[in-house]
N, C-alpha and C positions, 0 to 999 in steps of 0.2 A: 503495500499499500506506500501511496506517496505519501511523504510527511510535509516536505517543505519545495515547494518550485520555484525556481528563479527563470522566470521570463525576460525575456528581452524583448524592452518596451520602449517605442520610439514617441508615444503619444498618438499615433496616427491611427487613421479609422481600423487598421487589423487589430493592431496590438490592444487599443480600446475596448475591443470587442468581445478580446481573448480574456482580459480579464474577470469579468461576469459570469462568464461560459464555465472558464476552471470552478470558481467558485460554485455555481450549479453541478458541476460533471464530477468535480474530486470535492468532496464534501469532507470539511475538517482539516483542510491544506492550510499551510500558511502559504499565502504569494508574495513573492518579495519581485518588485520589478525593478530592473536594471536596466535604466538609460545610460547609453554609452554618445556623449555630445563630441562629434568629431569637426566642429565648427558649422555645424548647420544654422546657426542663428535661433535654437531653440532657446524658449523663454525657461531656463532650469526650474525655476519655483512655479510656473506653471503647469509644465511635466509633471510635476510630484503633485502639485492639488489634484492636477487631473486623473492621476495613477490612485490615488488615495480614493478620489471620490467615487471611482469604480469598484473600490472593491479591493484595492491591495493594502497589503498586510504593513507591508515596508519599501521604501523606495531607494533606491541608489540612482545619483545621475552623477557620470564621471568624466570629466575632462579629459581627453586625449587628445585633440586636433597635433600638437605637437610631436606625439608619437606617432600618430598615423604618417605624420609628411616625414618624420626624419627617419625610422625604422620601418614604414613601407613604402611610402612612395616614392624617397629618392632611390633606393635599389632600385626600381622601376623602371621611374625615369633616368638612371643609369644605365639600363638595358636598353633603352628605349622600347620596353616591350607595349604593343599594340595589338588588340585581337581583330582579325579579321581585316586588319590594313585600316580601321576605321576607331574601334572603341580605346577609349583611353583608360578603361576598366577603373572605373571611378568607384561604382557598386561593389567590385569584385574584389578591390585591393583593401576595403574597408572589414569586409564580414571578418579576416580569422584575427583580426584586432578586435574585435566588439564580440566575438566569439571567447575568444582568450580571456577577457575580462569577465565572461559571464560563468566561465569556469572557475575565475577565482574569487568572484563573488560565492559562488555555488559553494566550494569548498571550505570558504573561508564561514558560512554560515551554516555548515552542516546539511546544506541540503543534498536531495538525493536525486533530483529531476532538475533538467533545464527546459524549457518551452520557448519555440519560435514562432513567428506567424508569418512564416515562408509557406508558399503553397506548392501543391504537389505537382505543378505545372512548371516549376521555377528551375533555376541554378540556386538560389542561397540555400536552398536544403540542404542541399550537399555542402558546401562552402560551413554553413555552421556548423554541421553534424562531422565532418571529416576533421575541425578541429577539435572540437567533442572527444572525438575518439583519440584523439592523437594526445591529450592532456587528460582526461577522466574518463576514461572507456567502460568503468564502471556505472556511469551517470546514467539514468535511465531520458528518455526525451519523448517530448509530446509535442506533434505539430497536428494542432488543430485543422488546418486546411485538408489534411489527408484523413479525419475520420467524422469531422462534423458535417450537418447537413445544411450551412450555409453554403450557397452555391454562386454568389457574386458579391459585389459590393454593394449591390442595393439591398439583396438581402441581409446584407451587415447593419445598414443604415436602418432598415425595420427591426431588426431584431435590437437594438439599442431606442429606437423610438418607443418600443411595446415595454420596455422595462422602463422609461422614464427616464432616461440616463440622455442627457443634453448634449448635441454633440454638433461642434463649429464647420462641420461639411455638407456641403449641396451636391447633388447627384450631379448636376450639369458642370461639378468641377470636381469630380471625383477621380482623378487622373490617378495612378499609381505612381509615386512618386517616390525617389529617394534619394536626399541631398546629406554633401558634406563640402569639409571647404576646398575639394578638388574640382567636386562636380553638382548635378541635379539630373537626373534622368525623370523622363516623363513616359508612360505607358497609358494603353488603356482609349476608352471611350472612341474616339472618330479616328484614331491611330491605328487601332486593330485593321482599319482597312488599308493597307499600301500603297493605293492609288489615289488616297485623299491628300491634297496636299494641307501640310500644319497652317491653322492658324498663329505664327508665331507673336503677334502683338499680343491675342489672346495667350499664348500658352508660355513665352519664355518669361525666367523669372531672374536669370543671373546677368542675362543680355540684352541689348536690342536688335533687330533684326538687321542685315546687313546695309538694307534699302535705307534704314533710319540712322544709319551710322554718319558721325561727320564727313563732310565733304572733303576734308582737309587731313592727310595722313598726319599721323602722330608716330614719333621717332621716340624709342626707347635704347637705353642699353645695359645688358646682362652681362656679370661678369661669374665666373666659373671657376672653383678651384678643385682639382680632381673629381670633374664630373659635377658637383654640387652648387648650386646656386648660391652665392653671398653678397651678389650687391644688385641692385638697380637702380641705372642713373648714378651710379658712384657711393650710393649711398650703404653704408653695411646695414643688414635686416635681420631680425630675426625669422626663420621659416615660415612662422605663421604669419609675421607682416609682410614677408616678401609677396607670399602668395595671396595673402588677400588684396594687396595693392593690385598686383597680375590681373585679378579677377574684375577688379574694377576698370583697371585701364584696357584688357582685353572686352569684357563685358562693354562697353559704352561704344567701341569700333566694330561687336557683333563677331569677334573672334570666339570661334571652337564650337559651332553648333553642329553637329554632326545628327544625319537621320537615317540609319542603318535596320537592314533588316537581317539580323544575328541568327546565328547555329545555336538553339541553346545545347546543354550536354547530355537536357532528357530526349533531344532528339528531332525537336521539332523548330521551327523558324519564329523569333517574334522580331515585332517594331519597336525600334526606341527612338527617344529624342535626346541625345545628351548635350548639356552645354557644359564647355571646359574650357573657360577662357584663358584662365592663368596658365592650366596646362598646356592647352596647345603651344603656349608663348616656349613655356619650358622646354617643349620637345623640340621646336623649331630650332632655338637656341642652341640649346645640347647637342645636337646632330650637327651645326653648324661648326660648334669647334671642333667635334670628332672628327669632321673631313678633314680639319687642318691638321689633326695633329696624330691620327693612326692612320698606320701605313695599309696595305691595301688585302692582303691577307689576313691581317687582324680584325679589319671591317667587315668583308666578305663572313668569317666563321661567327663575328658577333650578330648577326644580323641572322643567322640561323641560331642562336641561342635565344635572341629577341623573342624569336617568333614561337623559341618550344617556352619560355618564361611565362608569353603570355598565356601560352593554352593553360600550363600547371596554373597561376591566377586565376583564370577566368572558373574552372572547373574546382578551384578551392582548394589546390595541395602546395598551398606554401608552407606549411608547417612539414617540410620532407626532406629526406638527404638529396635529392635531386636538385630539389630548387635551391637548397642553401649550396652546394656543389656550384650550380650555375652564376650564382650570384657572387661567388667567389669567383670564378673568372670573370668576370664584370670587373668586380673591383681593381681588379690586376690591368688591365684595361685603363681604367680610368688615372691612372698614377699620373698621367702626362695632359690629363684633360684640363687643362686651365687654360683660361683668355677670357678675351670679352669679345660680346659678338654686338652689334649696331644692328637693328629690326626696324621694319617701316610698318606699323599697322595701317589698313586700309580698308574698309567696310567688306569685312570677314577674313581678309587674306593676311598675312605674316610673312615679310618677304624679308630675309637677310641679304643686308646693304654694307656688311663689311665684317672681317672677324680680323683677330691676333691672337698670338700667343707665344710663349715664350720656349716653348718647344714645336713652334709649327714646323712641319715637313718641306714646307713648301718653299723651293729656292727659287728665286727669280732668275739666277743666272743660267740656271738647269731649263725652266719652265719656259722662258722668253723665246720672241721669236728673233731675236738678234744672238747669231752664236756666240756662246762662252765658251773657257776654258774646260768645265767641268763635264760638257758633252760633245762630241765630236759625233756628227750626224752620218759618219761615214760605217760607225760601228752598228747602226741601224740595218745594215745590211747582213753580215754575218749573223745576226740576231734572229733575223726572220727568216734565212736560208735554214737555220735549225728550229727553229718553233715550225716551221712547214715540213720538215723530213717526214714526218710520217702520210703526209698529203702527198707527195712527192712519191715516196716506195708505194702509196695504193694507186695510185695513177698508173704508175709504170706496171701494176700487178693488172689493172683491167686491160691496158694495152697489151701487154703480152698474152691474155689469155681471149683476146678477140680471135 
């Protein structure tokens, strides 16, 4: 029998419904709501109040935005990990941290069960439960969306209304949203039709639509040290300060809006709109420094690693030996990824307009069209001859076989 249940609580519609549902279906259990604030601008006191009003016995609110950036986002950024070439993994990268905090609270409070509000169709159920298994395999897990009779967000709202629980949600605005300091995602309602153009003026929360961005480009300068952003426009900032400022800058220029039909882990496709203004700027700037400082073979192999790491993050395999090993490789590549990048932001675009580094592999004497002492054009002839030797041998074989 369950004695204490720790609930991953956000204060949104799904988790607001779960508290009274747990009370009704797990009589006598103590419900401990745990909200991990990752910079999503939630009102901590309001979140606590709502959880207690709907039946929670105890509430924890944990501020972990700094930890999310430094311990999770920066390793992802250094790898340039992007899922299916578009998604900057804003929800995916947060779930391991949230799950680890749930386990910490559950163990400290002597709980025997953890509950989450992820649906049986989504990826989050996997991300939550893999992390719980990694740190507390003895813990029981309750996933209401896999067992209750509620079938839709409309059903959930009706459930609360029937019990006289006031809700700050409207059916026409009941998108499924997830936000943190890195991004905000939007799913549901008209977005479930992939042929429908989103109404950005109605939908967007962090950004303006590109057509409503200023008609004048905005220039910024980013400084990196070993792959980690340290300064914006010459000013040293904390991780949270830097990302918050970039979100505002990118948001007002319509940067970082992605509309993707992605492949979920469970086998279906889903459509999402993602806003990642600051993250999009960081990825572009980081790539620019890498192109200056990494050799061709390292760049090529690192792209393979980036794809694999993105997949691991997406499916919730953060706390695994493979992810740790890949991150160790990435860290090694970043030892010379230090320098400054200048960027132009204009109506949704981020364009690199200059970069410099003390570890730059660019040598003007070699790269220039003007012949220099370090490169003799005549050397290319022998190089090409040897490089093409297999082609020559194959052509001779085909000719002899005629």
